RODO-2510 file (C-alpha; in nm, 4 decimals, decimal comma):
residues 240
     n   res          X          Y          Z
     1     m     2,0450     0,3488    -4,9322
     2     n     1,8955     0,0858    -5,1523
     3     l     1,7163    -0,2543    -5,0289
     4     q     2,0233    -0,4559    -5,1800
     5     t     2,2641    -0,2547    -4,9821
     6     r     2,0576    -0,2893    -4,6783
     7     i     2,0598    -0,6569    -4,7275
     8     y     2,4404    -0,6562    -4,7773
     9     e     2,5145    -0,4805    -4,4479
    10     k     2,2808    -0,6865    -4,2479
    11     q     2,3565    -1,0318    -4,3947
    12     g     2,5437    -1,1286    -4,0958
    13     d     2,2609    -1,0888    -3,8483
    14     l     1,9729    -1,2417    -4,0819
    15     s     1,8342    -1,5800    -3,9778
    16     g     1,7970    -1,8666    -4,2261
    17     s     1,4208    -1,7745    -4,2309
    18     e     1,4611    -1,4078    -4,2878
    19     k     1,6958    -1,4934    -4,5779
    20     e     1,4017    -1,7234    -4,7269
    21     i     1,1697    -1,4126    -4,6788
    22     i     1,4463    -1,1875    -4,8564
    23     q     1,4518    -1,4489    -5,1436
    24     g     1,0936    -1,4613    -5,1925
    25     l     1,0517    -1,0940    -5,1960
    26     l     1,3354    -1,0607    -5,4826
    27     s     1,2162    -1,3362    -5,6784
    28     s     0,8983    -1,1527    -5,7831
    29     a     0,9756    -0,7925    -5,6805
    30     k     0,7481    -0,6093    -5,9069
    31     e     0,4530    -0,8472    -5,7973
    32     n     0,5332    -0,8468    -5,4402
    33     s     0,5516    -0,4411    -5,4393
    34     q     0,1773    -0,4428    -5,5307
    35     l     0,0541    -0,6547    -5,2643
    36     s    -0,0604    -0,5754    -4,9653
    37     l     0,0986    -0,6820    -4,6328
    38     k    -0,1789    -0,9581    -4,5569
    39     d    -0,1562    -1,0769    -4,9365
    40     l     0,2304    -1,0952    -4,9375
    41     s     0,2308    -1,2804    -4,5999
    42     k    -0,0134    -1,5597    -4,7433
    43     k     0,2133    -1,5891    -5,0623
    44     l     0,5352    -1,6095    -4,8597
    45     y     0,3795    -1,8460    -4,6030
    46     v     0,4833    -1,6279    -4,3168
    47     s     0,3207    -1,4057    -4,0574
    48     e     0,2858    -1,0557    -4,1099
    49     s     0,4704    -0,9687    -3,8026
    50     a     0,7527    -1,1711    -3,9515
    51     i     0,7824    -0,9407    -4,2593
    52     f     0,7500    -0,6128    -4,0284
    53     r     1,0353    -0,7446    -3,7920
    54     l     1,2407    -0,8117    -4,1267
    55     c     1,1504    -0,4235    -4,2091
    56     k     1,2859    -0,3011    -3,9102
    57     k     1,5958    -0,5208    -3,9191
    58     l     1,6648    -0,3860    -4,2514
    59     g     1,6207    -0,0091    -4,1097
    60     l     1,3053     0,0310    -4,3010
    61     s     1,0304     0,2468    -4,1643
    62     g     0,7784    -0,0073    -4,2228
    63     y     0,6062    -0,1895    -4,4902
    64     s     0,5212     0,1011    -4,7204
    65     e     0,8867     0,1730    -4,7665
    66     l     0,9427    -0,2108    -4,8422
    67     k     0,6851    -0,1862    -5,1230
    68     f     0,8822     0,1121    -5,2569
    69     e     1,1978    -0,0466    -5,2263
    70     l     1,0828    -0,3581    -5,4001
    71     s     0,9291    -0,1339    -5,6807
    72     a     1,2970     0,0008    -5,7290
    73     v     1,4378    -0,3496    -5,7455
    74     s     1,2176    -0,4434    -6,0217
    75     s     1,3054    -0,1455    -6,2302
    76     i     1,6865    -0,2076    -6,2232
    77     k     1,8574    -0,2186    -6,5404
    78     n     2,1413    -0,4492    -6,6728
    79     h     2,1426    -0,6915    -6,3760
    80     p     1,8640    -0,9272    -6,2621
    81     n     1,8673    -0,9486    -5,8905
    82     n     1,5930    -1,2070    -5,8646
    83     n     1,8555    -1,4301    -5,6889
    84     f     2,0186    -1,1862    -5,4975
    85     v     2,0741    -1,3878    -5,1749
    86     k     2,1712    -1,7009    -5,3658
    87     e     2,4288    -1,4968    -5,5896
    88     m     2,5841    -1,3414    -5,2904
    89     a     2,6311    -1,6789    -5,1123
    90     d     2,7961    -1,8181    -5,4236
    91     l     3,0207    -1,5157    -5,4138
    92     t     3,1221    -1,5428    -5,0496
    93     t     3,1865    -1,9158    -5,1319
    94     n     3,4254    -1,8527    -5,4094
    95     t     3,6052    -1,5898    -5,2281
    96     i     3,6429    -1,8003    -4,9210
    97     k     3,8068    -2,0854    -5,1448
    98     q     4,0525    -1,8291    -5,2559
    99     f     4,1658    -1,7236    -4,8937
   100     e     4,2018    -2,0848    -4,8168
   101     a     4,4616    -2,1527    -5,0835
   102     r     4,6731    -1,9005    -4,9740
   103     n     4,9664    -1,9160    -4,7537
   104     l     4,9297    -1,6202    -4,5004
   105     t     5,1618    -1,6903    -4,2526
   106     n     5,3840    -1,3828    -4,3430
   107     f     5,0820    -1,1676    -4,3295
   108     y     4,9790    -1,2753    -3,9924
   109     i     5,3143    -1,2085    -3,8504
   110     d     5,3392    -0,8656    -3,9930
   111     v     4,9941    -0,8152    -3,8410
   112     q     5,1010    -0,9418    -3,4947
   113     t     5,4253    -0,7005    -3,5068
   114     a     5,2653    -0,4115    -3,6293
   115     k     5,2084    -0,1324    -3,3552
   116     t     4,9532     0,0623    -3,5367
   117     i     4,7422    -0,0265    -3,8436
   118     y     4,5813     0,2197    -4,0636
   119     l     4,2660     0,1676    -4,2622
   120     y     4,2082     0,3788    -4,5800
   121     s     3,8912     0,3640    -4,7588
   122     t     3,8153     0,5177    -5,0952
   123     g     3,4195     0,5495    -5,0882
   124     w     3,1122     0,4698    -4,8357
   125     q     3,1085     0,0933    -4,9040
   126     q     3,4798     0,0671    -4,8477
   127     e     3,4403     0,2640    -4,5120
   128     l     3,1779    -0,0015    -4,4023
   129     l     3,4578    -0,2857    -4,4670
   130     a     3,7117    -0,0567    -4,3052
   131     s     3,5106    -0,0486    -3,9946
   132     y     3,4338    -0,4196    -3,9783
   133     i     3,8183    -0,4726    -4,0192
   134     s     3,8924    -0,2230    -3,7473
   135     k     3,6551    -0,4194    -3,4968
   136     e     3,8144    -0,7626    -3,5775
   137     l     4,1554    -0,6386    -3,5297
   138     f     4,0497    -0,4809    -3,1864
   139     l     3,9471    -0,8270    -3,0735
   140     f     4,3028    -0,9382    -3,1587
   141     g     4,4133    -0,6218    -2,9319
   142     k     4,5344    -0,4183    -3,2201
   143     q     4,5556    -0,0534    -3,2468
   144     t     4,3921     0,0849    -3,5651
   145     v     4,3262     0,4072    -3,7144
   146     l     4,0345     0,4624    -3,9588
   147     l     4,1636     0,7364    -4,2321
   148     p     3,8913     0,9699    -4,3881
   149     s     3,8888     0,8996    -4,7808
   150     a     4,0413     1,2487    -4,8418
   151     l     4,3673     1,2123    -5,0227
   152     d     4,5123     1,4886    -4,8318
   153     e     4,4506     1,3140    -4,5266
   154     l     4,6670     1,0377    -4,6320
   155     k     4,9315     1,2867    -4,7316
   156     m     4,9406     1,4287    -4,3926
   157     r     4,9284     1,1044    -4,2184
   158     g     5,2015     0,9515    -4,4598
   159     q     5,4764     1,1585    -4,2378
   160     f     5,3796     1,0295    -3,9169
   161     f     5,3942     0,6229    -4,0200
   162     n     5,6683     0,4314    -3,8285
   163     k     5,8475     0,1125    -3,9229
   164     g     5,6526    -0,1803    -3,9111
   165     d     5,3067    -0,0111    -3,9324
   166     m     5,0613    -0,1230    -4,1687
   167     l     4,8320     0,0783    -4,4198
   168     w     4,5511    -0,1171    -4,5338
   169     t     4,3975     0,0495    -4,8529
   170     i     4,0218    -0,0707    -4,9677
   171     s     3,9500     0,0313    -5,3133
   172     y     3,6991    -0,1097    -5,5736
   173     s     3,9051    -0,0653    -5,8886
   174     g     4,2534    -0,0105    -5,7297
   175     n     4,3500     0,2292    -6,0151
   176     n     4,3084     0,5556    -5,8625
   177     s     4,6604     0,7046    -5,9948
   178     s     4,6619     0,9792    -5,7374
   179     i     4,6210     0,7149    -5,4381
   180     v     4,8736     0,4880    -5,6138
   181     n     5,1360     0,7669    -5,6664
   182     e     5,0966     0,8869    -5,3079
   183     l     5,1294     0,5163    -5,1681
   184     k     5,4693     0,4753    -5,3753
   185     k     5,5890     0,7671    -5,2024
   186     i     5,4869     0,6788    -4,8745
   187     s     5,6627     0,3028    -4,9201
   188     l     5,9641     0,4669    -5,0475
   189     v     6,0386     0,6535    -4,7279
   190     g     6,2697     0,4133    -4,5672
   191     d     6,0687     0,1303    -4,6559
   192     k     5,9163     0,1361    -4,3186
   193     i     5,5528     0,0580    -4,3649
   194     k     5,3735    -0,2702    -4,5006
   195     l     5,0973    -0,2077    -4,7568
   196     v     4,7864    -0,4130    -4,7900
   197     s     4,5449    -0,3795    -5,0659
   198     l     4,1642    -0,4941    -5,0845
   199     t     4,0205    -0,4797    -5,4241
   200     k     3,7937    -0,6356    -5,6861
   201     m     3,9191    -0,9288    -5,8661
   202     g     4,1787    -0,8422    -6,1391
   203     s     4,5079    -0,6889    -6,2136
   204     n     4,5460    -0,3251    -6,0801
   205     d     4,7774    -0,0810    -5,9764
   206     l     4,7352    -0,0691    -5,6266
   207     a     4,7685    -0,4606    -5,5923
   208     t     5,1038    -0,4338    -5,7922
   209     i     5,2612    -0,1883    -5,5314
   210     s     5,1421    -0,3653    -5,2207
   211     d     5,3015    -0,6109    -4,9798
   212     y     4,9823    -0,7966    -4,9522
   213     s     4,6865    -0,7878    -5,2007
   214     f     4,3206    -0,9418    -5,1198
   215     f     4,0728    -0,9490    -5,3924
   216     f     3,6980    -0,9964    -5,3736
   217     q     3,4407    -1,0926    -5,6246
   218     t     3,1749    -0,8308    -5,6445
   219     i     2,7995    -0,8085    -5,7567
   220     d     2,7513    -0,5251    -5,9989
   221     f     2,4170    -0,3459    -6,0345
   222     s     2,2498    -0,0380    -6,1443
   223     y     1,9660     0,1837    -5,9234
   224     k     1,8089     0,4645    -6,0832
   225     n     2,0733     0,4603    -6,3401
   226     n     2,3399     0,4784    -6,0836
   227     g     2,6108     0,2179    -6,0891
   228     g     2,6923     0,0403    -5,7566
   229     v     2,8999    -0,2506    -5,5955
   230     v     2,8066    -0,5157    -5,3186
   231     p     3,0989    -0,6831    -5,2009
   232     a     3,1102    -0,9860    -4,9688
   233     p     3,2562    -0,8719    -4,6534
   234     v     3,1649    -1,1857    -4,4792
   235     s     3,4579    -1,3502    -4,6411
   236     l     3,6861    -1,1379    -4,4396
   237     q     3,6191    -1,3646    -4,1477
   238     h     3,8622    -1,6027    -4,3138
   239     i     4,1384    -1,3706    -4,2790
   240     f     4,1053    -1,3476    -3,9163
***
């Protein structure tokens, strides 16, 4: 798990001062990765213990691992993450505006009347969002079932869906033909289940077949030549 992903996971738990430290760390990642803890604390005008506590909050073993992660950030290609925290904040603000402009009355009614809400995700980042949604729905007294990302699991569960149930599918692209085709089959069986999609911004097949579609802006980055996506889950707070 890279540093950006750790920040994304913990963003809701970070204080204002911790976010400022992160901004300082990422603004000069390469230079900071070469500093001692003492020198870095002087540069950022914070205590050594504050940096160490932030390491622990982000799930790092200590300062040595933070230096390694900062070095990795400095080698990221095709996307300058020097303003990662600011970019995440701007992204979240734009997504919130999108939700506030929508009339979600019918969606809320269907959520309220649904006996069971199934959450199907297509990857580990999507699983984080599914887990977050499940916890939020639990607070509203809704029963949820988290489905593994395996397509066979979706096929098997499909036969047990009841009229009025909801199936939320969380996918980055929304264009996985196997998943879309399976959802089409499920929706055709007596029109008994409401489909909800959560995907990145833009037209996609999953959104087209869903009763309700939610879109999220994303931050694309490359890490050790592997692509990745950081969504803005905090904006989900404006659905519930």
